[in-house]
Residue, then its C-alpha position, 0 to 999 in steps of 0.5 A: x499500500x502506498x501512503x497516499x492510499x492509506x491517507x485515503x482511507x483515513x480521510x474516508x467516512x466509508x470503506x467499500x471493497x471486495x470481502x478479502x481486501x477489506x479484511x486486509x485493511x480492517x485495522x485501518x477502518x476503525x470508526x468507519x462504515x465498512x461494506x463489502x461484496x464477494x467475487x462476481x459482485x463488482x458492479x454491485x460493489x460500485x453501486x454501494x460506493x456511489x450510493x454513499x457518495x450521493x449522500x455526501x460521503x467520502x468513500x474509499x473503494x479498496x482494490x489490490x494492487x493498482x485500481x487501474x490495473x484489472x482493478x475497479x477504477x474503470x468499472x466505478x467511472x462506467x457505473x457513475x457515468x450519469x453522475x458527473x458531479x461525484x468526483x472520483x479520484x484514482x489512487x495509484x498503487x502498485x500492481x503485481x507486475x511491479x511488486x512481483x518483478x521486485x521480488x524476483x530480481x529485474x525481469x521487466x527492465x525491457x519491453x513487456x506484456x501483461x496478459x490475464x488468463x481469466x476468461x470471465x470477461x475476455x474471450x479465450x480466443x482473444x487471450x490466446x492471440x494475445x499470447x501468441x503475438x506477445x511471445x512471437x514479438x519477444x516481450x516478456x510476458x507477466x501473467x496475471x490470474x494464471x489458474x483457479x479452481x474452475x481454470x485448472x489448465x489455462x496456464x498449461x495452455x498458455x505455455x504451449x502457446x508461448x513455447x511456439x516462439x520461445x525455448x522451453x529453457x526460457x528462464x521464468x519466475x513466479x510470486x505468490x501472495x506478493x507483499x503479504x504474509x506467506x510471500x513465496x517465489x521460485x525461479x524456474x523454466x518455461x517447461x517447469x511452468x506447465x503442470x505446476x500445481x504450486x501456482x494459483x490465483x494468488x500467483x504472478x507468473x513472469x516468462x522471460x524474453x530471448x535475453x533474459x537470464x538468471x544472474x546471481x539468483x535473480x531473474x534479470x532481462x538486460x536492456x542492452x547496456x555495455x557492461 
């Protein structure tokens, strides 16, 4: 959490968010009205926040990482489209691509692509196309939502697409529970990402490009400086 995000919660009257994320900041919510909704109730969450704002209350809408990267900032703007007088301030956070990269070393030093493997809102055909083209263009690829209880094979399929343009020995890595209790990271190869039961929805996966290598236990993508 950035200091600005902490300040936004402190200055709010109401805190709204996904159940898990609200619990993570419960100690900052003393004396505030707290409302939460479960997964798949994102628009309901936005409407709750909007109703409080209409009553003149200052609302802190809690997301994980950065609200503007696979977060709720865009949905909130859409829901409040007919309320132009409601002020919406997006407080920048630290998305998993950046915080996870810091744990592994420096894999995002050159061009990279961030792709979510969740097909709840995006057709799998679109995800497949993005994976194939990002791999062909030699981007470092950061994968969000790699595997869930219902989507057990999405990461394996993604690895197969990437391997069409990349060696099976490509250096990779993943981080679980970034910045939270139980944070865990591992370096591996593209081959070792397949059939990996250690990876879940709380994991962010990093696939190196043709230049990425491991230096003293750190995943690094050189930018091209002469050393």
